[in-house]
C-alpha positions as CSV (number, residue, x, y, z in Angstrom):
1,X,0.0,0.0,-0.2
2,X,1.5,3.5,-1.2
3,X,1.6,6.3,1.7
4,X,-0.6,9.1,1.0
5,X,0.8,12.7,1.0
6,X,-0.7,13.3,4.4
7,X,1.1,9.8,5.7
8,X,4.3,10.8,4.0
9,X,4.1,14.4,5.6
10,X,3.8,13.0,9.0
11,X,6.8,10.7,8.6
12,X,8.7,13.8,7.3
13,X,7.6,15.4,10.6
14,X,8.0,12.7,13.1
15,X,10.9,10.8,11.9
16,X,13.7,13.1,10.5
17,X,16.2,15.1,12.5
18,X,15.2,18.9,13.6
19,X,17.7,20.1,11.2
20,X,16.1,18.5,8.3
21,X,12.6,19.6,9.6
22,X,14.0,23.1,9.7
23,X,14.2,23.0,5.9
24,X,10.5,23.0,5.8
25,X,10.1,20.4,3.3
26,X,6.5,19.7,2.1
27,X,5.5,16.5,0.3
28,X,3.5,17.6,-2.6
29,X,3.0,14.0,-4.4
30,X,3.9,10.4,-3.7
31,X,3.4,7.3,-5.5
32,X,5.1,3.7,-5.2
33,X,8.1,4.9,-7.2
34,X,8.3,8.7,-6.7
35,X,7.8,11.8,-4.6
36,X,7.7,15.5,-5.1
37,X,8.9,17.9,-2.3
38,X,8.9,21.4,-2.3
39,X,11.4,24.0,0.1
40,X,10.7,27.6,0.3
41,X,13.7,29.8,-0.4
42,X,14.4,31.7,3.0
43,X,17.2,33.6,4.3
44,X,18.2,30.8,6.9
45,X,18.9,28.5,3.7
46,X,20.5,31.2,1.2
47,X,23.8,32.5,1.2
48,X,25.3,35.8,-0.7
49,X,23.2,36.9,-3.4
50,X,19.9,34.9,-2.3
51,X,21.3,31.5,-3.7
52,X,20.2,28.5,-1.7
53,X,23.4,26.9,-0.3
54,X,24.4,23.3,-1.9
55,X,24.1,21.9,1.5
56,X,20.2,22.6,1.8
57,X,19.9,21.0,-1.6
58,X,21.9,17.9,-1.0
59,X,20.1,17.5,2.3
60,X,16.7,18.0,0.3
61,X,17.5,15.6,-2.4
62,X,18.5,13.0,0.1
63,X,15.4,13.5,2.1
64,X,13.1,13.6,-1.2
65,X,14.7,10.1,-2.1
66,X,14.0,8.8,1.2
67,X,10.7,9.8,1.0
68,X,10.3,8.2,-2.5
69,X,11.7,4.9,-0.9
70,X,9.0,5.2,2.0
71,X,6.3,5.5,-0.7
72,X,7.3,2.0,-2.0
73,X,7.3,0.5,1.5
74,X,4.0,2.2,2.4
75,X,5.3,2.9,6.0
76,X,7.9,4.6,7.9
77,X,10.9,2.2,8.3
78,X,14.7,2.6,8.8
79,X,16.7,3.7,5.5
80,X,20.5,4.2,5.5
81,X,22.1,6.5,2.9
82,X,24.9,4.5,1.5
83,X,26.1,6.7,-1.1
84,X,25.1,10.4,-2.4
85,X,26.3,12.0,-5.5
86,X,25.1,15.7,-6.2
87,X,25.7,17.8,-9.2
88,X,25.2,21.4,-8.9
89,X,24.2,23.1,-12.5
90,X,23.3,26.6,-11.7
91,X,22.6,29.0,-8.7
92,X,19.4,28.2,-7.1
93,X,17.2,31.3,-6.8
94,X,13.5,32.3,-6.8
95,X,10.7,31.5,-4.4
96,X,11.2,27.6,-3.6
97,X,12.7,24.6,-5.1
98,X,10.9,21.4,-6.1
99,X,12.7,18.3,-6.0
100,X,11.4,15.2,-8.2
101,X,12.8,12.0,-6.7
102,X,12.3,8.7,-8.6
103,X,13.5,5.1,-7.7
104,X,15.6,3.8,-10.5
105,X,15.8,0.3,-9.3
106,X,14.5,-1.5,-6.0
107,X,16.5,-4.6,-4.9
108,X,16.1,-6.7,-1.9
109,X,18.3,-4.6,0.4
110,X,19.3,-1.6,-1.9
111,X,17.2,1.2,-3.7
112,X,18.9,3.3,-6.2
113,X,17.1,6.8,-6.7
114,X,17.9,9.8,-8.5
115,X,16.3,13.2,-8.0
116,X,16.0,16.7,-9.9
117,X,15.8,20.0,-8.3
118,X,14.1,22.8,-10.1
119,X,14.0,26.5,-9.1
120,X,10.5,28.0,-9.3
121,X,9.1,30.3,-10.7
122,X,11.7,29.9,-13.4
123,X,11.2,26.4,-13.9
124,X,15.2,25.6,-14.4
125,X,16.8,22.6,-13.2
126,X,19.6,23.7,-10.6
127,X,21.0,20.4,-9.5
128,X,20.6,16.7,-9.7
129,X,21.6,13.7,-7.2
130,X,21.7,10.0,-7.3
131,X,21.9,8.0,-4.2
132,X,21.9,4.3,-3.0
133,X,20.1,3.5,0.2
134,X,20.2,0.4,2.3
135,X,16.9,-0.7,3.4
136,X,17.1,-3.5,5.9
């Protein structure tokens, strides 16, 4: 059974560290193989020039891919990031960032995922990421 958007948001609010919650991520969509999250661009996340910090983008990508994995499980369960590779394409500015996270392959113990982050309202990709997760 796939998580609902509300259940996924509850997992995010109750199952993640306070510094992840400080990103103010919102689950917009979820299915058995993908999740879409959004993050407002705030002064706390921006560096000089109003550009979102790379650390915030990497954390958003990782968290979004974990939520996509949870969507496939239909419940909150332990997931460990074993590898995260982030490519920064252009400065992230605007009102918010949308992250589209997808499961590329689900194995018995490992999940392979990819994410694309888009700056809104410009609707331009600013970063991509791939990750591998251990799901005991």
